[in-house]
N, C-alpha and C positions, 0 to 999 in steps of 0.2 A: 504493499500499499505506498502510494505517497503522500508523505506527511509533512507539511510546514509547521513548525515552530518558531514563531515570534517571540522575543525575547526585548521586554521592555524595562528602563532604567532606575529597577529597585532594588534594593539589599536582597531580596527573594531571588536574584536571576541566579543565585549560588547554586538554589534547588531545583531549578532545570536542569542543571548538569547531569541531574539522576534522572529528569524524565526523558534526555535525549537517549541517555543510556538504556534507558528502559525498553523504549520504542526502538533502537538500534538492534537489541539483545534479541526482540521478538522478532526480528526479521524484517521491520519496515524501512524503506528508502526515505531518511529524514533530512530534511531541508531547514535550515536554522537562519531565520533572518532577524538578527540583532537590531535594536537601535544605537545611534551613535551614545546616548547615553549608558544603553546596555553594556557596551563595552569598556566601560570604566567601572563595573563590577567581574565582570568576567570577558577574558581577552579574546580576540577573531581566533589565535590559533587554535584555544581548547577547544571552541563549537567547530572547528573544520575537524578535529582530531577524532573526537566524541562521534560526528556525524558522519564522515567520511563522505564529504561533500562538499565543493567551494562553499565561502560564506563574505557575503559583501552586505553594506548598509546602502550602497548608492542605486540610483536608478538609471545611472550614465553607465554599467559596467554593463558587458555581453549584451549592446545595444541591437546588436545582430539578429539575435534569438528572442529580441523583445524582453528581456529578462523579468520585467517590471508587471507585466501581463500574464507571461508564460509561468511563473509558479503558482500562482491564482488559477489558471486555466488548469492546471495539471492536478491539482490537490485535491486528495480523496476526503481529506480533512484538514484543519487548520487549528492549531492549540495556540492561542496565547498566555504566556506564563512568564514570568508575572504580569497582570494587565493594572496599571498603573492607572490614577484618577486620571492624568494627562490623557492615556490613550484611552480610554474606554468614553472619554470625552471628546478625543480627535474620532474614532469610531461612530458615535451618535452623530459628530457633523459631517460624516463621508470627507472628512479631509484625507489627501493623498500625498502628505510632503514628502514621504521618504518610501523607502521599499516594501517596508511592510504595510503602509498604509494604502499603499497602490495594487499589492495584493489583496489586500483585504477586500477591496472593490470589485477585484476582478474575479473574486472566486465565488461557485456556487455550491461548495464543498459545506459539509456542517464547522460552524465554527464554534469552538469552544473557550471560553476566557477564565482565569482564574486569578481574580483580585486580589492585589496586597498593596495595603497602603495604612494609614495612621486613622484610628477607631473614628475620630473627629474628622477626616476628610470622606469616611465610608458614609457615616450618617449626614452628611453634608446634603442640604435640598438637591443642588446640582448632580452629585453622584446618582442619590437616589432616581431623581429623573432621566438620568444616561442609562439607569440599569434597566428602569420600566420599558424605555424605548428599546433597546438591545433585545430584551427578552421578547418583545412583542414582534421585535423582527425576527425571532427564531433563534439569536444568539443563544448557546447554552452557557450557563454559568456552575463554576463548581466553587462554593466556599464563598466569602473567606473563613477561614477556622476562625474561632476564640483562643485567644491564648498569648504567649509575651510575645513582645514586637519590640523592634529596635527603640533603643533608648531607654529600655527597662520599664517601656509601658506597656498595659494589657487591657486586652479587650478586642470585639471583631475587628478583623483588617490583616489578621495573617494568614498567606498563601496555605491552601490546601498541600498537602504531602503528594510528591510526585504519584506515587501509586495510584491514590485515589482522582488523581487527575486523568493518568491515564485510562485507567479501569472506566470511566465515565466516558471519556473521550471514543474510546474504541466501541463500547456498546453501543454507542449511535451509528457509527457504519456498520458495525458485525452482526445489526440485529437482523435477524430473518424478515423477508417479505411472505408472512404468514396469513396477510389479508389479502393475498393477490385473487383476482377474479371476483372479488364481494363488491358489494354496491352496499356503499352507508350513505346515509341522509343524518347530518347531525344539525339542530336548530341550534341557538346562540342569541346570546344579546338579552337586552329589556325591551319590551314593548312599550308604546305610550299610547295612553288613551286620550282622546282631546277634550277639553274642557270647550274652548272656545279656538279662533284661528290663530291665537298665541298661547295659551297654556295647556298643559298635557296633566294627567296623573302617571307618574314613572317609576322606576327603582333604581337603584343603584347599580347594576350589572352594567359591566364592561364586555362581556360577552368572550371575555381571555381564556377561561376555561371551554367553553365551547369552540372556538377557534384552535386553542392548544389539540383537541381531541381529532378535530379534522385535519388538521397539520400531522401529526402521528397515524392518522388512518393512511395519510397518504403516501407518507415515509415507509410505511408497510405494505404497501401493493394495492391498496383498496381503491376503486372508483368512487370520489367523494363529491355530494352536495350537501352544501351548508346553508340552510335558511336563517339569514342573518337580520334579527331587528336590529336596533339602533346598538351599535358598538363604540365602544372608547375611542378617543383621539387616535391615541397609541396603538390601536389594535389591528392589524390588518390581516385578513384571510392570507394564505397559503395559496400561490400563482396557479397550483395544479389543481385549486379546491373550484367546482362551481359554484357561482353565490348567486343566490335568490335573495333578492330584497324584501323586506317586511317591514311595516310600522306598528299597525295594532295586534291585539291577538286575533282579532277576527281574519285580519289578513295572513296572520303567521299560520293560522289552523289553515288557511285554502290552501298557501304554498303546501303544506305537509300533508295535505290530503291528495295533492297532484302529484308529488313525488314519493309517496310514501307507499304504494302498491307495487311499484317495480325494484324498490331497496329488499337487501338482505338483513339490513341489520338499521335500527332507526335509536337516534340517541338523542332523546331530548333535555337540553343542556341550556334551553331558553328560560328565563326569568319571565314568564308570560302573568298579565295582569290577569287577577282573579274576579275581576270588576271594571266596569267602564260607565261613562256615564250616560245617564237614560238619553237624556236631550240635551244634545251638544249646539252650543249657541255658534250662529252666523255671524256675532258680532264680539267684539271685545266686551267682556264683562267689566263694567265699572263700578267703583266705590257706591257713586250716588245712585246705580240701579237698583243697591241692593245697601243701603241705610243701615247700620248696627251689623251687618253680618251675609255671610250667604250660605243656602243650603243647596248641596248639590245630592240629586237623587241617583242612586249609583244600581246597576244592574249586574245580575251575576253572569259572566262570561262562559262560553260552553268549556267542559272539560275536554282538551285536543287529545291529550296522551288515552283516556277512556275512548276516544272515538276511535283512535290508530289501535286499538287494542281490540276494540269489535269490530273491524274492519281489518284485521290482519289475515295473512295468509299462512296456510303450512309452511312451516322452516323459517318465517319471519322472526327475528329476534328484536325487543324494545326493551329500551333502557329509559328510565326516568330519573330525573334529580329531585332531590329536596333539601331546599335550604331552611334551617329552623334556628330557630334561637331557643336554645337548651340549657341547663343548669350544669349538665355532667353530660360524659359518654354513653352512658347507662341510658338514659332519657334519650338523648340522639339515635343510638339503638331501637327502642322501644318506638317511637316514630317512625323510624323507617320501615321497622317492620309491618306496622298497621297499614302506612302508606302502599306498599307494595301488595300487601293482600288486598287492599282497596282498589287498587287501581289494576291489578292483575297483569304486570310487567313481569318480563323475566328476570330482569335485577335494577334495583335501584341503588344509586349513590346519594347518600346524605353528606351533607358539611354545616356544620356549625357555624352562623354567620351572627356579625354585630355589628358595632359601630367601628370598629378595628380591624373586624377580621371577613373572611370568605369575599363581600366583594371589593372591588377596585385594589386587588392585592396581586401579585405576581407568585403568591403560594397558596397550598389548599390543603385540608385533611380530608379525606373522603372513606367514611365505613359504607362497605357496598356489601348487601345483602340479595339473595336470589329471591325465588316466588316463594319459598318455603318460610322466607325471614331467616336463613341460615347465611352468617356474616361467610364472605367468599375471599374478601379482602380488607385491609386498613392499608391506607396509603398516606403518604402524605410528604412533601416538599415543592418544588415549582410545578406550575400547572402543566407543564410539559410532561413532568416524571406523574402525576398522576393521570393524566391523561392517558398514558400507556397501560395504567393499571385498569384502567376502566378497561380499556381493548382486551388485556390479558383475559379479566374475566368476561368478557363479551365473548371471546374467540372458544374459552372453556364450555359456556353455554352455547355455544352455536352448534358446537361439533358433537353434540349430544344426539 
């Protein structure tokens, strides 16, 4: 496998020496691209000796082979370790000021970053924003770990160990295409129910989990359709996925009805409104129109999942999601069991939500139960990680 390892200017670059050695020992063709600052920590001869390939930092070397593009085009996998705050910001902005930057822009291979920086830098709003954007683009993140940092400080920001980074990175490209030939429909995002031409009833779903499931299914060989309600500004569907836009619960239901009959697997990850406004105003409602307060009459929306279950064909697997505010894991499990039985689905993935978890975050924790209420998986981590956990459970059920 052709592996590009980007090394940036942090003290953790010394750990990347072991990472390169592990990859070479495993038989991979490793090409190291250090930044100029990285060479202040580990010199060019070390990288050449370990990788057994020539190393340069310049876009002006090997111009005849268009090296600044060729490395990215040839890569099966790209790992950036350590990934400093500056590098993550440059990746977010799409800067191509050096060989590593041009390579990252030129590659379509999976990209893994291993952040390393002081805790204050990791927690800075700018870095948090950059990480959200990169994750939404499909960049895989390993770490950082919590531990002792340079200068005696301690906290999150320590680069993960080389063995962990290599294991995560290789799993991305060595994952079997075990969904080949399957047609999968995924719903994602939050519906919006209009009150008037200006206002709506909505929810905090960004659609990140559903989009991650669609992307993971495509990675594993499935033909994927995404029925997308309103997605977060930084959440972008994978270009391999067919996208059908929906706004309201009714529109999402109609779209699901249209594509469900041909699907082998249906994953209802969208946050669908339970209610909509009975009488939508054709003009903006003003305070002076309702002095002292406004009363809205709501009507219950149809249960989309129940309709899909009642119309299912033989062999079709249906997965529902349940976002619950609960006191503990036991309550979450009980609610998942009750809802799975009521809905009649094959699998139900439940997650605890609140003001600071579940929605609008890059991580998730799922408890997945089957039709009998038995736990088939408990998964946590990035929404890419939990997406694969859902698909693993789907595959086990679908093959029965």
